C-alpha positions in Angstrom: -11.3 3.8 3.1 -9.1 4.7 6.1 -5.9 3.8 4.1 -7.0 5.8 1.1 -7.9 8.8 3.3 -4.4 8.7 5.0 -2.7 8.5 1.6 -4.7 11.4 0.2 -4.3 13.4 3.4 -0.6 12.9 3.4 -0.3 14.4 -0.1 -2.4 17.5 0.6 -2.0 18.2 4.3 1.2 19.0 6.0 1.6 18.4 9.8 4.5 18.4 12.2 3.7 14.8 13.1 6.3 12.5 11.5 8.1 9.3 12.2 11.2 8.2 10.4 13.5 5.2 10.7 16.3 5.7 8.1 18.5 3.0 6.6 18.7 -0.5 8.0 16.5 0.3 11.0 13.7 1.3 8.7 14.2 -1.7 6.4 14.2 -4.0 9.4 11.0 -2.5 10.9 9.3 -2.7 7.5 10.2 -6.3 7.1 9.0 -7.2 10.6 5.7 -5.4 10.0 5.4 -7.1 6.6 6.0 -10.5 8.1 3.2 -9.9 10.7 0.8 -8.7 8.0 1.7 -11.6 5.8 1.0 -14.0 8.6 -2.4 -12.4 9.3 -3.2 -12.5 5.6 -2.4 -16.2 5.3 -4.4 -17.1 8.4 -7.5 -15.0 7.5 -7.6 -15.1 3.7 -10.2 -17.9 3.5 -12.6 -16.2 6.0 -12.1 -12.7 4.5 -11.3 -12.8 0.8 -11.3 -9.0 0.4 -8.0 -9.0 2.3 -6.2 -9.6 -1.0 -6.9 -6.0 -2.0 -5.4 -4.7 1.3 -2.5 -7.1 1.1 -1.6 -5.9 -2.4 -1.4 -2.4 -1.1 0.7 -3.5 1.8 3.2 -5.3 -0.6 3.4 -2.1 -2.7 4.0 0.0 0.4 6.6 -2.4 1.6 8.5 -2.3 -1.7 8.3 1.5 -1.8 9.4 1.8 1.8 12.4 -0.4 1.3 13.3 1.2 -2.0 13.2 4.7 -0.5 15.9 3.5 1.9 18.3 2.1 -0.7 20.7 4.7 -1.9 20.4 4.1 -5.6 16.6 4.2 -5.5 16.1 6.8 -2.8 16.7 9.8 -5.1 14.1 8.5 -7.6 11.4 7.6 -5.0 11.7 10.6 -2.8 11.6 13.4 -5.3 8.8 15.8 -4.6 5.9 15.9 -7.1 3.5 18.7 -7.6 0.0 18.5 -6.0 -1.6 18.7 -9.4 0.4 15.7 -10.6 -0.5 13.8 -7.4 -4.2 14.6 -7.8 -4.2 13.4 -11.4 -2.4 10.2 -10.5 -4.9 9.6 -7.6 -7.9 10.4 -9.8 -6.9 8.2 -12.7 -5.1 5.3 -10.9 -7.4 5.1 -7.9 -10.5 4.0 -9.8 -8.5 1.7 -12.0 -6.9 0.0 -9.0 -10.3 -0.2 -7.2 -11.9 -1.8 -10.2 -9.1 -4.3 -10.8 -9.0 -5.3 -7.1 -12.8 -5.3 -6.8 -13.2 -7.5 -9.8 -10.5 -9.8 -8.6 -12.2 -10.1 -5.2 -15.6 -10.7 -6.8 -14.2 -13.4 -9.1 -12.4 -15.1 -6.1 -15.7 -15.1 -4.1 -17.7 -16.4 -7.0 -15.2 -19.2 -7.7 -15.0 -20.3 -4.0 -18.7 -19.9 -3.3 -19.6 -22.8 -5.5 -17.2 -25.1 -3.5 
């Protein structure tokens, strides 16, 4: 819920608060954080199966973060979109992603509960 709130807030609210690491510094920082979260996921996935949903979002954010720092992809990934387009994407894709991830987590729990 916190992650979704931050994403929606970043689309609709503008603040002076920002942090940017361009180029290789940004890619290196993203990869270090991704390695840390991957390690946490591997260690805790049996105890907390819902982490797969969060981990999928982290992988997506990692790919977008690295892609936005590669010159060929940066123009495509950093083009501004209108607020109405962002709202429709969130309203349509949000529930679809939630259902897919929720069903996947439920299926994983049911499959492993019988063991």
